[in-house]
C-alpha positions in Angstrom: -97.5 -94.7 86.5 -96.5 -97.7 88.7 -93.0 -98.5 88.9 -91.9 -102.2 89.6 -89.0 -103.5 91.0 -87.2 -106.2 89.4 -85.3 -109.1 91.5 -81.9 -106.8 91.9 -83.8 -104.6 93.6 -85.5 -107.0 95.8 -82.3 -108.3 96.3 -80.8 -105.2 97.4 -83.8 -104.7 100.0 -82.9 -108.1 102.0 -79.1 -107.3 102.1 -80.2 -103.6 103.7 -82.7 -105.2 105.9 -79.9 -107.8 106.6 -77.3 -105.2 107.3 -79.7 -102.9 109.5 -80.4 -106.2 111.5 -76.6 -106.8 112.6 -76.0 -104.3 116.2 -73.4 -102.3 115.4 -71.3 -102.9 118.2 -71.0 -106.4 116.6 -69.5 -105.0 113.2 -67.0 -102.6 115.1 -65.4 -105.5 117.2 -64.8 -107.4 114.5 -62.7 -104.3 112.7 -61.1 -103.1 115.6 -59.6 -106.4 116.7 -60.9 -104.9 120.5 -62.4 -107.2 123.1 -66.2 -106.7 123.7 -68.5 -108.0 126.2 -72.0 -108.6 124.1 -75.3 -109.2 125.3 -76.6 -111.9 128.3 -75.0 -115.3 127.7 -72.1 -114.2 124.9 -68.4 -114.1 125.3 -65.8 -111.9 124.6 -65.1 -111.3 121.1 -61.1 -111.2 119.9 -60.3 -110.7 116.5 -56.8 -110.1 114.7 -55.3 -110.5 111.1 -52.1 -110.7 109.5 -51.2 -107.0 109.5 -48.2 -105.2 110.1 -44.9 -106.6 111.2 -45.4 -105.4 115.2 -48.5 -107.7 115.5 -46.4 -110.8 114.2 -44.3 -110.1 117.1 -47.3 -109.8 119.3 -48.4 -113.2 118.1 -45.2 -114.7 118.1 -44.7 -113.6 121.7 -48.3 -114.5 122.9 -47.9 -118.0 121.3 -44.6 -118.7 122.7 -45.1 -117.9 126.3 -48.3 -119.5 126.4 -46.0 -122.5 125.1 -43.0 -122.1 127.8 -45.9 -121.4 130.3 -47.7 -124.3 129.8 -44.3 -126.7 129.6 -44.6 -126.9 125.4 -42.3 -129.4 123.8 -38.9 -128.5 122.2 -40.5 -129.3 118.9 -43.6 -126.4 119.5 -40.6 -124.0 120.4 -38.8 -125.2 117.2 -41.7 -124.7 115.2 -42.7 -121.4 116.7 -39.1 -120.5 115.6 -39.1 -121.8 112.2 -42.3 -119.5 111.0 -41.6 -116.1 112.8 -37.4 -116.1 112.8 -35.3 -115.7 110.1 -32.5 -118.4 110.0 -29.9 -116.4 111.0 -31.8 -115.7 114.0 -32.2 -118.6 115.0 -28.5 -119.7 114.4 -27.7 -116.7 116.7 -30.4 -117.3 119.4 -29.0 -121.5 119.6 -25.5 -119.6 120.3 -26.9 -117.4 122.8 -28.7 -120.1 124.8 -25.7 -122.4 124.9 -23.5 -119.7 126.5 -26.3 -118.3 128.9 -28.2 -121.6 129.5 -31.8 -120.0 129.1 -34.1 -119.3 126.6 -32.7 -116.8 123.6 -36.6 -115.5 123.0 -37.3 -114.6 126.4 -33.9 -113.9 127.8 -34.7 -116.1 131.1 -34.6 -119.8 132.0 -38.7 -119.8 132.5 -41.6 -118.3 131.3 -43.1 -114.6 132.3 -46.3 -114.0 133.6 -47.4 -111.2 131.0 -46.1 -109.8 127.8 -46.9 -106.6 126.0 -45.7 -105.6 122.2 -45.6 -102.1 121.4 -44.9 -100.7 117.6 -41.2 -98.8 117.4 -39.7 -96.9 114.7 -39.5 -98.0 111.2 -37.1 -97.5 108.2 -35.1 -99.2 105.4 -37.3 -101.9 105.2 -37.1 -102.8 108.6 -39.1 -101.8 111.9 -38.5 -102.3 115.9 -40.8 -103.6 118.2 -40.5 -103.2 122.2 -41.7 -106.3 123.9 -42.2 -105.8 127.8 -42.2 -108.8 129.7 -43.5 -109.4 133.0 -42.6 -111.7 136.1 -44.3 -112.2 139.0 -47.5 -110.7 140.1 -49.0 -107.7 142.3 -46.2 -105.9 144.5 -43.5 -108.4 143.6 -43.5 -108.1 139.5 -40.9 -106.7 137.9 -40.2 -106.1 133.7 -37.7 -106.9 131.4 -37.6 -105.1 128.2 -36.1 -106.4 124.4 -36.2 -104.9 121.4 -37.3 -106.7 118.5 -36.3 -106.0 114.8 -38.3 -107.3 111.9 -38.0 -107.4 107.8 -41.1 -105.5 106.6 -41.1 -107.5 103.4 -41.2 -110.9 105.3 -42.2 -109.6 108.3 -39.7 -112.2 110.1 -38.3 -111.1 113.0 -34.6 -110.5 112.7 -33.1 -110.0 115.8 -33.8 -109.9 119.7 -31.7 -107.8 122.0 -32.3 -107.2 125.3 -33.0 -103.4 126.5 -32.4 -102.1 129.7 
């Protein structure tokens, strides 16, 4: 007796063949958020998600440092702050900036050359991230450190403090 496969079996076979044709490195890159250099002529890939609060801190500092480095407008800075920071923190930063004549997010008057965000402790609805800002390059580089607190429910940044 001969079995006949219906339309569902044919569709499943086509899908499986398509999945088998995708290189495993391509699917791994999309899931892990890491960079991968593809074959000849392929550019490195980046991916992301709106995941944990510390990733949001990294997204914010990445965009903010890019904007500051390129001499971004006050409007661009305000829009980033409106999206990522709580209203209370924005008010406190404005006060800090008037007193220190510097950018409260960076705790400096100019843009760093690099940044790094590391996840910290979480509890009671809040989490901390450690931000390392790099100033200069090569042998001349120095670092400053910030403790950034975020609300786990909203993932908004609620506080930024210098850490020495």
